C-alpha positions as CSV (number, residue, x, y, z in Angstrom):
1,M,0.0,0.0,0.0
2,T,1.3,3.4,-0.9
3,D,0.6,6.8,0.8
4,E,0.8,8.4,-2.6
5,P,-2.4,10.2,-3.7
6,T,-4.2,8.5,-6.6
7,H,-5.7,10.2,-9.6
8,E,-9.5,10.6,-9.2
9,R,-10.3,8.5,-12.3
10,G,-8.8,5.1,-12.7
11,G,-6.9,5.0,-9.3
12,R,-3.5,5.8,-10.9
13,T,-0.8,7.0,-8.6
14,W,0.8,10.4,-9.4
15,A,4.2,8.7,-10.0
16,S,2.7,6.2,-12.4
17,R,1.4,8.9,-14.8
18,P,3.4,9.6,-17.9
19,A,5.8,12.5,-17.2
20,E,4.2,15.0,-19.6
21,Q,0.8,14.3,-18.1
22,A,2.0,14.7,-14.5
23,N,3.8,17.9,-15.5
24,L,0.9,19.4,-17.4
25,F,-1.9,18.4,-15.0
26,N,-0.2,19.1,-11.6
27,P,-1.9,21.7,-9.4
28,A,0.9,24.2,-9.6
29,F,0.9,24.3,-13.4
30,M,-2.9,24.4,-13.6
31,A,-2.7,27.4,-11.2
32,A,-0.1,29.1,-13.4
33,L,-2.3,28.6,-16.4
34,S,-5.3,30.0,-14.6
35,C,-3.3,33.0,-13.3
36,R,-2.1,33.8,-16.8
37,M,-5.7,33.7,-18.1
38,V,-7.1,35.8,-15.3
39,Q,-4.2,38.4,-15.6
40,D,-4.8,39.0,-19.3
41,Y,-8.6,38.9,-19.0
42,T,-8.7,41.4,-16.2
43,K,-6.2,43.7,-17.8
44,K,-8.2,43.8,-21.1
45,A,-11.7,43.7,-19.7
46,R,-10.9,45.9,-16.7
47,Q,-13.0,43.7,-14.5
48,P,-12.7,40.3,-12.8
49,M,-13.1,37.2,-15.0
50,P,-16.3,35.2,-14.6
51,F,-15.5,32.1,-12.6
52,A,-16.9,29.6,-15.0
53,L,-14.6,30.6,-17.9
54,V,-11.6,29.1,-16.2
55,F,-13.0,25.6,-16.6
56,L,-12.7,26.0,-20.4
57,L,-9.0,26.8,-20.2
58,P,-7.5,23.2,-19.9
59,A,-9.8,21.8,-22.6
60,V,-8.4,24.4,-25.0
61,V,-4.8,24.9,-24.1
62,L,-3.9,21.4,-22.9
63,H,-5.4,19.8,-26.0
64,R,-2.7,20.1,-28.6
65,R,-4.9,20.4,-31.7
66,S,-7.1,23.0,-30.1
67,R,-4.1,25.0,-28.8
68,E,-2.4,24.9,-32.2
69,N,-5.5,25.9,-34.1
70,L,-6.2,29.0,-32.0
71,P,-5.9,32.2,-34.0
72,K,-2.7,34.2,-33.7
73,S,-4.4,37.4,-32.7
74,T,-7.5,38.5,-30.7
75,A,-8.5,40.4,-33.8
76,T,-10.1,37.1,-34.9
77,A,-13.4,37.1,-33.1
78,L,-14.4,33.9,-31.1
79,L,-17.8,33.2,-32.6
80,P,-16.8,33.4,-36.3
81,W,-13.6,31.4,-35.5
82,L,-15.7,28.7,-33.9
83,Q,-18.1,28.7,-36.9
84,T,-15.2,27.9,-39.2
85,N,-13.5,25.5,-36.8
86,K,-16.4,23.4,-35.7
87,E,-14.2,20.3,-35.3
88,Q,-12.9,22.0,-32.1
89,L,-16.3,21.3,-30.5
90,V,-16.5,17.6,-31.2
91,T,-15.0,16.4,-27.9
92,F,-14.9,19.7,-26.1
93,A,-17.6,19.2,-23.5
94,E,-16.1,15.8,-22.5
95,R,-12.6,17.4,-22.2
96,V,-14.1,20.1,-19.9
97,R,-15.7,17.5,-17.8
98,M,-12.6,15.3,-17.5
99,M,-10.3,18.3,-16.7
100,K,-12.6,19.8,-14.1
101,P,-11.1,18.1,-11.0
102,M,-7.6,19.1,-12.1
103,M,-8.7,22.7,-12.7
104,Q,-10.3,22.7,-9.3
105,Q,-7.0,21.6,-7.7
106,G,-5.1,24.3,-9.6
107,L,-7.6,26.9,-8.5
108,M,-7.4,25.9,-4.9
109,F,-3.6,26.1,-5.2
110,A,-3.7,29.6,-6.8
111,L,-6.2,30.8,-4.2
112,A,-4.3,29.4,-1.3
113,Q,-1.1,31.1,-2.5
114,E,-3.1,34.3,-3.0
115,H,-2.1,34.5,-6.6
116,L,-5.8,34.7,-7.4
117,A,-8.8,35.9,-5.4
118,V,-12.6,35.7,-5.7
119,E,-14.4,39.0,-6.0
120,A,-18.2,38.9,-6.3
121,G,-18.2,35.4,-7.8
122,A,-15.5,36.2,-10.3
123,L,-11.7,35.7,-10.4
124,T,-9.2,38.5,-10.1
125,I,-5.5,38.9,-9.3
126,G,-4.8,38.1,-5.7
127,R,-2.7,39.8,-3.1
128,T,0.6,38.2,-4.2
129,G,-0.2,38.3,-7.9
130,F,1.7,36.2,-10.3
131,P,4.9,37.1,-12.1
132,A,4.4,38.7,-15.6
133,A,7.5,36.9,-16.9
134,L,8.5,33.5,-15.6
135,P,12.2,33.1,-14.8
136,K,14.3,31.0,-17.2
137,S,15.4,29.0,-14.1
138,L,12.1,27.1,-14.2
139,R,13.4,25.2,-17.2
140,L,9.9,24.7,-18.7
141,T,9.5,22.6,-21.8
142,D,8.6,24.4,-25.0
143,E,5.1,22.9,-24.8
144,S,4.6,24.2,-21.2
145,R,5.7,27.7,-22.3
146,E,3.3,27.5,-25.2
147,C,0.5,26.5,-22.9
148,L,1.1,29.4,-20.7
149,E,1.3,31.8,-23.6
150,R,-2.0,30.5,-25.1
151,A,-3.7,30.7,-21.6
152,A,-2.8,34.4,-21.6
153,F,-4.2,34.7,-25.2
154,L,-7.4,32.9,-24.1
155,G,-7.9,35.5,-21.3
156,R,-7.6,38.4,-23.8
157,W,-9.7,36.6,-26.4
158,F,-12.5,35.8,-23.9
159,A,-12.4,39.4,-22.6
160,A,-13.5,40.6,-26.0
161,A,-15.9,37.8,-26.8
162,G,-19.0,38.8,-24.7
163,T,-20.6,37.4,-21.6
164,A,-19.6,34.2,-20.0
165,A,-23.0,32.7,-21.0
166,T,-22.3,33.6,-24.7
167,I,-18.8,32.2,-24.6
168,M,-19.8,28.9,-23.0
169,A,-22.8,28.5,-25.3
170,A,-20.5,29.0,-28.3
171,W,-18.3,26.2,-27.0
172,G,-21.3,24.0,-26.4
173,V,-21.1,23.8,-22.6
174,T,-23.0,25.2,-19.6
175,P,-21.8,26.2,-16.2
């Protein structure tokens, strides 16, 4: 018997996960992704980010095909982009559902470290904030850096896309 925590689905121990999966889905990295998204959302929208939007984040940026197909600029509006990229919606709701526990762990970590805070049911930058530029000493993989960059993009993109209900409906999910 091991004292190591198991993954919620399938009973897998943390150490038995593939390295990339353990790296990308760990609470600290999920917290970093959410911090990046919230930072850029709040900067662009000048208001806290609706709480529910953070649960779309891992289904977009941790899914390689979705991440790589995102537009390069926020000048491309979300709704027209989704209309021409309907294949992004095929497994999206299931990915959101599967990633929810890992996103919750990441949020709890970010909130406990006071990198994020909850304000009137929305997410905002916390007391300690989060560094705008990550130090090179972290030695992140190229994929991890790309995920962080795309999380920031997603925050800016969603800030210009309308209400949380509109964004979620466009992706085919509900809170």
